[in-house]
One Martini backbone bead per residue (centre of mass of N, CA, C, O) as a GRO file, in nm:
protein
  446
    1MET     BB    1   0.059   0.061  -0.023
    2SER     BB    2   0.287   0.266   0.014
    3ASN     BB    3   0.415   0.235  -0.266
    4SER     BB    4   0.159   0.295  -0.426
    5LEU     BB    5   0.118   0.584  -0.329
    6LEU     BB    6   0.397   0.698  -0.403
    7ASP     BB    7   0.374   0.634  -0.701
    8ALA     BB    8   0.116   0.802  -0.753
    9LEU     BB    9   0.238   1.076  -0.666
   10THR     BB   10   0.464   1.080  -0.871
   11ALA     BB   11   0.279   1.051  -1.127
   12ALA     BB   12   0.105   1.322  -1.071
   13ASP     BB   13   0.271   1.582  -1.076
   14LEU     BB   14   0.302   1.779  -0.846
   15HIS     BB   15   0.270   2.150  -0.747
   16CYS     BB   16   0.342   2.058  -0.442
   17PRO     BB   17   0.372   1.972  -0.134
   18VAL     BB   18   0.540   1.669  -0.002
   19ILE     BB   19   0.502   1.518   0.315
   20MET     BB   20   0.732   1.327   0.512
   21ALA     BB   21   0.901   1.138   0.687
   22GLY     BB   22   1.185   1.353   0.778
   23HIS     BB   23   1.064   1.605   0.753
   24PRO     BB   24   1.094   1.903   0.926
   25GLU     BB   25   0.748   1.943   0.903
   26TYR     BB   26   0.588   1.687   0.978
   27ASP     BB   27   0.495   1.732   1.276
   28HIS     BB   28   0.339   1.990   1.220
   29TYR     BB   29   0.137   1.880   0.981
   30ARG     BB   30   0.015   1.628   1.149
   31ARG     BB   31  -0.127   1.807   1.324
   32VAL     BB   32  -0.409   1.850   1.533
   33TRP     BB   33  -0.630   1.976   1.747
   34ASN     BB   34  -0.669   1.696   1.868
   35GLY     BB   35  -0.451   1.531   2.080
   36ILE     BB   36  -0.557   1.236   2.040
   37ALA     BB   37  -0.482   1.268   1.722
   38ASP     BB   38  -0.197   1.072   1.694
   39ARG     BB   39  -0.068   1.058   1.371
   40LEU     BB   40   0.085   0.867   1.074
   41PRO     BB   41   0.129   0.967   0.786
   42LEU     BB   42   0.275   0.909   0.484
   43ALA     BB   43   0.128   1.173   0.355
   44ILE     BB   44   0.143   1.533   0.275
   45VAL     BB   45  -0.075   1.746   0.100
   46ARG     BB   46  -0.030   2.105  -0.029
   47PRO     BB   47  -0.238   2.267  -0.198
   48GLN     BB   48  -0.303   2.566  -0.421
   49GLU     BB   49  -0.465   2.397  -0.633
   50VAL     BB   50  -0.715   2.214  -0.775
   51GLU     BB   51  -0.544   2.025  -0.950
   52ASP     BB   52  -0.399   1.890  -0.698
   53VAL     BB   53  -0.649   1.773  -0.575
   54GLN     BB   54  -0.717   1.583  -0.805
   55LYS     BB   55  -0.452   1.422  -0.801
   56ALA     BB   56  -0.471   1.321  -0.506
   57VAL     BB   57  -0.735   1.169  -0.532
   58ARG     BB   58  -0.639   0.975  -0.758
   59ALA     BB   59  -0.406   0.850  -0.597
   60ALA     BB   60  -0.575   0.729  -0.370
   61ALA     BB   61  -0.767   0.561  -0.545
   62SER     BB   62  -0.553   0.387  -0.711
   63SER     BB   63  -0.407   0.278  -0.427
   64GLY     BB   64  -0.612   0.248  -0.175
   65ALA     BB   65  -0.593   0.481   0.011
   66LEU     BB   66  -0.610   0.662   0.279
   67LEU     BB   67  -0.830   0.955   0.317
   68ALA     BB   68  -0.757   1.281   0.442
   69VAL     BB   69  -0.945   1.575   0.503
   70ARG     BB   70  -0.812   1.911   0.549
   71GLY     BB   71  -0.899   2.208   0.675
   72GLY     BB   72  -0.878   2.291   1.007
   73GLY     BB   73  -0.842   2.024   1.203
   74HIS     BB   74  -1.129   1.988   1.401
   75SER     BB   75  -1.180   1.701   1.434
   76LEU     BB   76  -1.274   1.512   1.694
   77PRO     BB   77  -1.194   1.210   1.580
   78GLY     BB   78  -0.961   1.267   1.349
   79PHE     BB   79  -1.036   1.291   1.028
   80SER     BB   80  -0.780   1.486   0.940
   81THR     BB   81  -0.639   1.204   0.983
   82CYS     BB   82  -0.379   0.936   0.960
   83ASN     BB   83  -0.265   0.613   0.910
   84ASP     BB   84  -0.076   0.539   0.625
   85GLY     BB   85  -0.175   0.782   0.457
   86LEU     BB   86  -0.355   1.058   0.317
   87VAL     BB   87  -0.311   1.409   0.347
   88LEU     BB   88  -0.539   1.672   0.260
   89ASP     BB   89  -0.421   1.997   0.269
   90LEU     BB   90  -0.613   2.313   0.245
   91SER     BB   91  -0.470   2.573   0.382
   92LEU     BB   92  -0.379   2.720   0.097
   93ILE     BB   93  -0.704   2.734   0.044
   94HIS     BB   94  -0.801   3.068   0.175
   95SER     BB   95  -0.973   3.247   0.026
   96VAL     BB   96  -1.148   3.580   0.036
   97VAL     BB   97  -1.421   3.684  -0.184
   98ILE     BB   98  -1.586   3.983  -0.250
   99ASP     BB   99  -1.919   4.070  -0.376
  100ASN     BB  100  -2.080   4.367  -0.361
  101ILE     BB  101  -2.303   4.341  -0.574
  102ALA     BB  102  -2.407   4.041  -0.489
  103GLN     BB  103  -2.351   3.970  -0.192
  104THR     BB  104  -2.087   3.782  -0.189
  105VAL     BB  105  -1.880   3.485  -0.093
  106ASP     BB  106  -1.564   3.340  -0.152
  107VAL     BB  107  -1.442   3.025  -0.009
  108GLY     BB  108  -1.198   2.843   0.084
  109GLY     BB  109  -1.147   2.511   0.200
  110GLY     BB  110  -0.903   2.631   0.415
  111ALA     BB  111  -1.062   2.817   0.571
  112LEU     BB  112  -1.141   3.016   0.839
  113LEU     BB  113  -1.350   3.183   1.035
  114GLY     BB  114  -1.159   3.425   1.075
  115ASP     BB  115  -1.123   3.490   0.778
  116LEU     BB  116  -1.417   3.561   0.725
  117ASP     BB  117  -1.469   3.775   0.947
  118ARG     BB  118  -1.230   3.972   0.869
  119ALA     BB  119  -1.359   4.031   0.582
  120THR     BB  120  -1.671   4.111   0.656
  121VAL     BB  121  -1.724   4.287   0.914
  122PRO     BB  122  -1.575   4.559   0.824
  123ARG     BB  123  -1.814   4.560   0.579
  124ASP     BB  124  -2.098   4.490   0.705
  125TYR     BB  125  -2.083   4.169   0.730
  126ILE     BB  126  -2.239   3.831   0.739
  127VAL     BB  127  -2.178   3.483   0.838
  128PRO     BB  128  -2.302   3.220   0.969
  129ALA     BB  129  -2.129   3.055   1.241
  130GLY     BB  130  -1.918   2.978   1.464
  131VAL     BB  131  -1.718   2.998   1.800
  132ILE     BB  132  -1.431   2.929   1.660
  133SER     BB  133  -1.180   3.072   1.466
  134HIS     BB  134  -1.002   2.787   1.411
  135THR     BB  135  -1.216   2.688   1.237
  136GLY     BB  136  -1.334   2.527   0.966
  137ILE     BB  137  -1.546   2.590   0.712
  138ALA     BB  138  -1.596   2.312   0.585
  139GLY     BB  139  -1.684   2.132   0.822
  140LEU     BB  140  -1.902   2.314   0.931
  141THR     BB  141  -2.083   2.332   0.678
  142LEU     BB  142  -2.125   2.022   0.610
  143GLY     BB  143  -2.286   1.987   0.896
  144GLY     BB  144  -2.427   2.313   0.894
  145GLY     BB  145  -2.389   2.534   1.107
  146MET     BB  146  -2.347   2.703   1.424
  147GLY     BB  147  -2.445   3.016   1.602
  148TRP     BB  148  -2.506   3.332   1.699
  149ALA     BB  149  -2.656   3.403   1.404
  150SER     BB  150  -2.886   3.179   1.359
  151ARG     BB  151  -3.152   3.313   1.455
  152LYS     BB  152  -3.126   3.544   1.237
  153TYR     BB  153  -2.982   3.368   0.963
  154GLY     BB  154  -2.908   3.083   1.027
  155LEU     BB  155  -2.744   2.857   0.898
  156THR     BB  156  -2.477   2.819   0.707
  157ILE     BB  157  -2.636   2.657   0.477
  158ASP     BB  158  -2.849   2.898   0.433
  159SER     BB  159  -2.602   3.071   0.278
  160LEU     BB  160  -2.565   2.865   0.061
  161LEU     BB  161  -2.517   2.872  -0.307
  162GLY     BB  162  -2.237   2.711  -0.349
  163ALA     BB  163  -2.003   2.451  -0.491
  164GLU     BB  164  -1.679   2.328  -0.517
  165ILE     BB  165  -1.611   1.982  -0.630
  166VAL     BB  166  -1.423   1.692  -0.564
  167LEU     BB  167  -1.439   1.389  -0.672
  168ALA     BB  168  -1.353   1.053  -0.669
  169THR     BB  169  -1.250   1.083  -0.978
  170GLY     BB  170  -1.138   1.402  -0.989
  171ASP     BB  171  -1.362   1.557  -1.061
  172ILE     BB  172  -1.517   1.870  -1.136
  173THR     BB  173  -1.777   2.058  -0.964
  174TRP     BB  174  -2.097   2.208  -0.944
  175THR     BB  175  -2.315   2.319  -0.672
  176SER     BB  176  -2.674   2.379  -0.660
  177PRO     BB  177  -3.007   2.435  -0.687
  178THR     BB  178  -2.957   2.403  -1.030
  179TRP     BB  179  -2.680   2.230  -0.983
  180ASN     BB  180  -2.673   1.948  -0.858
  181PRO     BB  181  -2.910   1.929  -0.628
  182GLU     BB  182  -2.854   1.663  -0.471
  183LEU     BB  183  -2.573   1.746  -0.376
  184PHE     BB  184  -2.662   2.003  -0.232
  185TRP     BB  185  -2.839   1.862  -0.029
  186ALA     BB  186  -2.609   1.678   0.097
  187ILE     BB  187  -2.383   1.898   0.189
  188ARG     BB  188  -2.621   1.998   0.386
  189GLY     BB  189  -2.499   1.779   0.642
  190GLY     BB  190  -2.322   1.524   0.504
  191GLY     BB  191  -2.049   1.609   0.486
  192GLY     BB  192  -1.746   1.447   0.344
  193ASN     BB  193  -1.881   1.207   0.152
  194PHE     BB  194  -1.863   1.355  -0.169
  195GLY     BB  195  -1.599   1.539  -0.122
  196VAL     BB  196  -1.394   1.821  -0.217
  197VAL     BB  197  -1.415   2.137  -0.098
  198THR     BB  198  -1.273   2.438  -0.255
  199ARG     BB  199  -1.557   2.610  -0.275
  200PHE     BB  200  -1.753   2.873  -0.141
  201ARG     BB  201  -2.087   3.021  -0.160
  202PHE     BB  202  -2.211   3.316  -0.002
  203GLN     BB  203  -2.440   3.489   0.160
  204LEU     BB  204  -2.477   3.810   0.257
  205HIS     BB  205  -2.518   4.006   0.561
  206ALA     BB  206  -2.624   4.257   0.717
  207PHE     BB  207  -2.412   4.452   0.956
  208SER     BB  208  -2.411   4.654   1.286
  209GLY     BB  209  -2.385   4.472   1.532
  210ILE     BB  210  -2.354   4.429   1.892
  211VAL     BB  211  -2.493   4.311   2.203
  212ALA     BB  212  -2.346   4.209   2.522
  213GLY     BB  213  -2.368   3.952   2.781
  214GLN     BB  214  -2.184   3.857   3.089
  215TRP     BB  215  -2.216   3.573   3.322
  216ILE     BB  216  -2.162   3.453   3.663
  217TYR     BB  217  -2.263   3.161   3.839
  218PRO     BB  218  -2.310   2.970   4.082
  219ILE     BB  219  -2.341   2.632   4.088
  220GLU     BB  220  -2.558   2.632   4.323
  221GLN     BB  221  -2.764   2.797   4.107
  222ALA     BB  222  -2.846   2.616   3.862
  223GLN     BB  223  -3.148   2.559   3.887
  224LYS     BB  224  -3.246   2.853   3.871
  225VAL     BB  225  -3.095   2.964   3.628
  226LEU     BB  226  -3.211   2.756   3.411
  227SER     BB  227  -3.511   2.800   3.458
  228VAL     BB  228  -3.518   3.108   3.398
  229LEU     BB  229  -3.379   3.108   3.128
  230ARG     BB  230  -3.587   2.941   2.980
  231ASP     BB  231  -3.831   3.136   3.022
  232ARG     BB  232  -3.698   3.397   2.895
  233ALA     BB  233  -3.611   3.285   2.613
  234ARG     BB  234  -3.902   3.232   2.496
  235GLN     BB  235  -3.962   3.563   2.464
  236GLN     BB  236  -3.768   3.590   2.229
  237SER     BB  237  -3.629   3.701   1.962
  238ARG     BB  238  -3.416   3.658   1.681
  239ASP     BB  239  -3.216   3.889   1.798
  240PHE     BB  240  -3.169   3.659   2.006
  241ALA     BB  241  -2.905   3.499   2.214
  242VAL     BB  242  -2.822   3.199   2.407
  243SER     BB  243  -2.577   3.077   2.647
  244PHE     BB  244  -2.429   2.791   2.826
  245THR     BB  245  -2.181   2.708   3.087
  246ALA     BB  246  -2.100   2.415   3.273
  247SER     BB  247  -1.898   2.414   3.569
  248GLN     BB  248  -1.704   2.430   3.850
  249SER     BB  249  -1.701   2.759   3.811
  250GLY     BB  250  -1.995   2.759   3.677
  251ILE     BB  251  -2.240   2.970   3.523
  252HIS     BB  252  -2.214   3.062   3.188
  253VAL     BB  253  -2.357   3.360   3.050
  254THR     BB  254  -2.468   3.441   2.711
  255ALA     BB  255  -2.592   3.744   2.559
  256VAL     BB  256  -2.730   3.836   2.230
  257TRP     BB  257  -2.770   4.131   2.015
  258PHE     BB  258  -2.889   4.208   1.663
  259GLY     BB  259  -3.054   4.457   1.686
  260ASP     BB  260  -3.179   4.716   1.815
  261ALA     BB  261  -2.991   4.886   2.042
  262GLY     BB  262  -3.235   5.015   2.206
  263LEU     BB  263  -3.333   4.702   2.297
  264ALA     BB  264  -3.101   4.549   2.448
  265THR     BB  265  -3.118   4.599   2.752
  266ALA     BB  266  -3.402   4.473   2.802
  267ALA     BB  267  -3.314   4.186   2.693
  268LEU     BB  268  -3.040   4.128   2.868
  269LEU     BB  269  -3.045   4.198   3.180
  270PRO     BB  270  -3.220   3.952   3.288
  271PHE     BB  271  -2.954   3.755   3.258
  272GLY     BB  272  -2.829   3.903   3.532
  273ALA     BB  273  -3.119   3.794   3.703
  274LEU     BB  274  -3.154   3.468   3.774
  275ALA     BB  275  -2.973   3.506   4.036
  276ASP     BB  276  -2.773   3.497   4.282
  277GLY     BB  277  -2.426   3.597   4.243
  278ALA     BB  278  -2.360   3.771   4.009
  279SER     BB  279  -2.121   3.826   3.746
  280GLY     BB  280  -2.116   4.111   3.541
  281GLY     BB  281  -2.227   4.225   3.203
  282LEU     BB  282  -2.230   4.461   2.992
  283GLU     BB  283  -2.053   4.484   2.673
  284ASN     BB  284  -1.792   4.608   2.461
  285LEU     BB  285  -1.847   4.379   2.213
  286SER     BB  286  -1.724   4.241   1.953
  287TYR     BB  287  -1.768   4.008   1.716
  288LEU     BB  288  -1.471   3.917   1.692
  289THR     BB  289  -1.438   3.863   1.994
  290LEU     BB  290  -1.662   3.660   2.030
  291GLN     BB  291  -1.547   3.452   1.813
  292SER     BB  292  -1.250   3.433   1.994
  293ARG     BB  293  -1.291   3.374   2.310
  294ASN     BB  294  -1.235   3.037   2.283
  295ASP     BB  295  -0.946   2.980   2.168
  296VAL     BB  296  -0.780   2.909   2.427
  297ALA     BB  297  -0.954   2.691   2.563
  298PHE     BB  298  -0.950   2.564   2.245
  299ALA     BB  299  -0.675   2.460   2.196
  300TRP     BB  300  -0.427   2.326   2.059
  301SER     BB  301  -0.354   1.990   2.189
  302ARG     BB  302  -0.571   1.933   2.333
  303ARG     BB  303  -0.823   1.736   2.498
  304TYR     BB  304  -1.113   1.573   2.334
  305TYR     BB  305  -1.469   1.539   2.400
  306ALA     BB  306  -1.793   1.463   2.233
  307LYS     BB  307  -2.152   1.494   2.310
  308GLY     BB  308  -2.461   1.545   2.133
  309GLY     BB  309  -2.778   1.744   2.112
  310PHE     BB  310  -3.133   1.783   2.111
  311TRP     BB  311  -3.361   2.026   2.233
  312SER     BB  312  -3.667   2.169   2.278
  313ASP     BB  313  -3.580   2.206   2.582
  314ILE     BB  314  -3.522   2.279   2.919
  315SER     BB  315  -3.538   2.039   3.136
  316ASP     BB  316  -3.558   1.929   3.451
  317GLN     BB  317  -3.399   1.669   3.400
  318ALA     BB  318  -3.148   1.800   3.271
  319ILE     BB  319  -3.067   1.968   3.517
  320VAL     BB  320  -3.015   1.735   3.707
  321HIS     BB  321  -2.798   1.595   3.536
  322LEU     BB  322  -2.602   1.833   3.523
  323ILE     BB  323  -2.541   1.866   3.824
  324ASP     BB  324  -2.435   1.579   3.867
  325ALA     BB  325  -2.205   1.582   3.656
  326ILE     BB  326  -2.035   1.821   3.764
  327ALA     BB  327  -1.977   1.686   4.042
  328ARG     BB  328  -1.812   1.440   3.866
  329ALA     BB  329  -1.588   1.585   3.743
  330PRO     BB  330  -1.245   1.515   3.668
  331THR     BB  331  -1.214   1.813   3.554
  332PRO     BB  332  -1.237   2.158   3.540
  333ASP     BB  333  -1.298   2.155   3.204
  334CYS     BB  334  -1.548   2.022   3.235
  335GLU     BB  335  -1.848   2.042   3.022
  336ILE     BB  336  -2.168   2.211   2.966
  337TYR     BB  337  -2.336   2.291   2.664
  338ALA     BB  338  -2.563   2.560   2.543
  339MET     BB  339  -2.764   2.654   2.252
  340GLN     BB  340  -2.971   2.858   2.105
  341LEU     BB  341  -3.231   2.823   1.884
  342GLY     BB  342  -3.418   2.882   1.613
  343GLY     BB  343  -3.586   3.085   1.428
  344ALA     BB  344  -3.443   3.083   1.119
  345ILE     BB  345  -3.402   2.775   1.120
  346ARG     BB  346  -3.727   2.718   1.091
  347ASP     BB  347  -3.778   2.835   0.795
  348VAL     BB  348  -3.660   2.568   0.706
  349PRO     BB  349  -3.715   2.282   0.583
  350ASP     BB  350  -3.606   1.977   0.672
  351GLU     BB  351  -3.605   1.854   0.366
  352ALA     BB  352  -3.396   2.065   0.223
  353ALA     BB  353  -3.181   1.893   0.391
  354ALA     BB  354  -2.979   1.678   0.558
  355TYR     BB  355  -3.025   1.828   0.787
  356THR     BB  356  -3.122   1.754   1.136
  357GLY     BB  357  -3.305   1.986   1.372
  358ARG     BB  358  -3.496   2.254   1.338
  359GLU     BB  359  -3.690   2.221   1.606
  360ALA     BB  360  -3.489   2.304   1.793
  361GLY     BB  361  -3.400   2.493   2.089
  362TYR     BB  362  -3.132   2.315   2.148
  363TYR     BB  363  -2.783   2.273   2.188
  364TRP     BB  364  -2.590   2.007   2.322
  365LEU     BB  365  -2.279   1.951   2.532
  366SER     BB  366  -2.050   1.701   2.612
  367GLU     BB  367  -1.722   1.841   2.739
  368PRO     BB  368  -1.426   1.728   2.780
  369ILE     BB  369  -1.120   1.882   2.912
  370TRP     BB  370  -0.766   1.811   2.858
  371ASP     BB  371  -0.391   1.729   2.898
  372ASP     BB  372  -0.364   1.442   3.019
  373ILE     BB  373  -0.327   1.118   2.917
  374ALA     BB  374  -0.412   0.989   3.199
  375ASP     BB  375  -0.726   1.113   3.156
  376ASP     BB  376  -0.875   0.978   2.924
  377ASP     BB  377  -1.071   0.762   3.041
  378ARG     BB  378  -1.231   0.942   3.248
  379CYS     BB  379  -1.323   1.163   3.050
  380ILE     BB  380  -1.469   0.990   2.841
  381ALA     BB  381  -1.662   0.855   3.039
  382TRP     BB  382  -1.800   1.115   3.126
  383GLY     BB  383  -1.898   1.209   2.849
  384ARG     BB  384  -2.075   0.962   2.789
  385ALA     BB  385  -2.253   0.956   3.042
  386THR     BB  386  -2.364   1.242   3.011
  387GLY     BB  387  -2.483   1.205   2.729
  388ARG     BB  388  -2.690   0.989   2.806
  389LEU     BB  389  -2.850   1.164   3.003
  390LEU     BB  390  -2.915   1.407   2.807
  391SER     BB  391  -3.064   1.221   2.591
  392ASP     BB  392  -3.340   1.176   2.730
  393ALA     BB  393  -3.439   1.481   2.612
  394SER     BB  394  -3.412   1.420   2.323
  395ILE     BB  395  -3.432   1.458   1.981
  396THR     BB  396  -3.446   1.422   1.666
  397GLY     BB  397  -3.139   1.413   1.572
  398ASN     BB  398  -2.815   1.561   1.459
  399TYR     BB  399  -2.469   1.677   1.498
  400VAL     BB  400  -2.190   1.563   1.336
  401ASN     BB  401  -1.956   1.763   1.439
  402GLU     BB  402  -2.015   1.676   1.774
  403GLN     BB  403  -1.877   1.370   1.743
  404SER     BB  404  -1.652   1.135   1.868
  405ASP     BB  405  -1.805   0.914   1.791
  406THR     BB  406  -1.834   0.616   1.593
  407GLY     BB  407  -2.042   0.499   1.334
  408LEU     BB  408  -2.333   0.410   1.188
  409SER     BB  409  -2.527   0.529   1.413
  410ILE     BB  410  -2.459   0.826   1.389
  411ALA     BB  411  -2.579   0.881   1.108
  412ARG     BB  412  -2.859   0.759   1.144
  413ASP     BB  413  -2.939   0.942   1.387
  414ALA     BB  414  -2.899   1.218   1.244
  415TYR     BB  415  -3.107   1.158   0.979
  416GLY     BB  416  -3.247   0.913   0.948
  417ASP     BB  417  -3.371   0.679   0.737
  418GLU     BB  418  -3.457   0.843   0.487
  419LYS     BB  419  -3.204   1.022   0.452
  420TYR     BB  420  -2.995   0.800   0.456
  421ARG     BB  421  -3.086   0.657   0.196
  422ARG     BB  422  -3.043   0.899   0.012
  423LEU     BB  423  -2.740   0.929   0.070
  424ALA     BB  424  -2.654   0.636  -0.007
  425ARG     BB  425  -2.730   0.658  -0.306
  426LEU     BB  426  -2.537   0.890  -0.375
  427LYS     BB  427  -2.282   0.749  -0.282
  428ALA     BB  428  -2.299   0.514  -0.489
  429ARG     BB  429  -2.266   0.711  -0.737
  430LEU     BB  430  -1.999   0.892  -0.637
  431ASP     BB  431  -1.876   0.665  -0.395
  432PRO     BB  432  -1.855   0.332  -0.408
  433ALA     BB  433  -1.560   0.296  -0.249
  434ASN     BB  434  -1.533   0.497  -0.008
  435LEU     BB  435  -1.307   0.716   0.001
  436PHE     BB  436  -1.501   0.907   0.180
  437ARG     BB  437  -1.467   0.781   0.521
  438LEU     BB  438  -1.350   1.025   0.690
  439ASN     BB  439  -1.634   1.022   0.873
  440GLN     BB  440  -1.965   1.028   0.912
  441ASN     BB  441  -2.054   0.753   0.765
  442ILE     BB  442  -2.183   0.679   0.438
  443GLU     BB  443  -2.292   0.404   0.298
  444PRO     BB  444  -2.308   0.252   0.015
  445GLN     BB  445  -2.651   0.238  -0.139
  446GLU     BB  446  -2.898   0.133  -0.367
   0.00000   0.00000   0.00000
């Protein structure tokens, strides 16, 4: 296998770096965000042009090599890398080009959320995306994409107008609502199962800034804080979004207002009075700062596990499970996170894309974070056990981007039987050999 892949790469006549063991930068480029995914690929290809992406895909296919596609390298299970295979690193394909007349933006498959935000926000535009700026645009978008602006403007895929994609054959195509529409349906939530997206085109949304409030409540107040937060959040318009993170350090609540700034104080201040003992307040926080505020806590090379799901609302049962889980957390950075959904996300019919879960009121995440390899077993066990408890109140569907566990059941549970069968049929047509299998995999099935 190794000789076959190396021969295929040599024959491909690539015009870009090919990095292998022994290269002075091999250890640097084989690293990915999650420190658990410490793997040794046979070769790392770093294309700057789409032509070299095509050649690398054909080399992997012809040699039967394992192929990992890396956008931002943020895959929780470590799908961005592999042992003894080929890593296709898109980080040099990172351009962000704005068309002011059409109010669209073309984004390279290796761009990060921060690249997009830094290009659009200073021009008074926004594309709804995630909440950590060193996340890759590609992986986030292909799974659906949710963040602070989603209640106002929808999921990331709801702003997607089209995409350039290299298929398993190495051929390149465009997909949009009117060109290859079945593929366009599939890549909006179906992950990286269908090819390598080298360029995304998004609709831009006018943006005039935010008002935000951040508060910390004692963990002992969790029951009251979350009960009151739930009731107050129900009354808010789609200009408002709230999230909370529960850990041993307390309940961290962030509320953000995207509408008329004159209405922000009345909407936000009640979330600083959910219970006694709060610290914090309204802040002069820019959107770029909000988008990058978690970058250090979720730094590269730390160790992560995550299991998530959708709630229709924050149930009393979920609050009880959350309090119990935090009391048993093995490290201080183990946390439970939830973000409010709804609003514009629900404007799009569930059947319009592979993504499933538009009726959810919240997305929750059981997420242990740690640094010592000796803590792996107990942190992962806590994450799984907490996830099982929080799943008791979950609804149908899931978000494939935030699942550390892998296996056929992950994809089936995320999409449901009907959507999974539709995705599997397209997979059988476009990738019958399952070349693109390092993802929450959809197995080809006629």
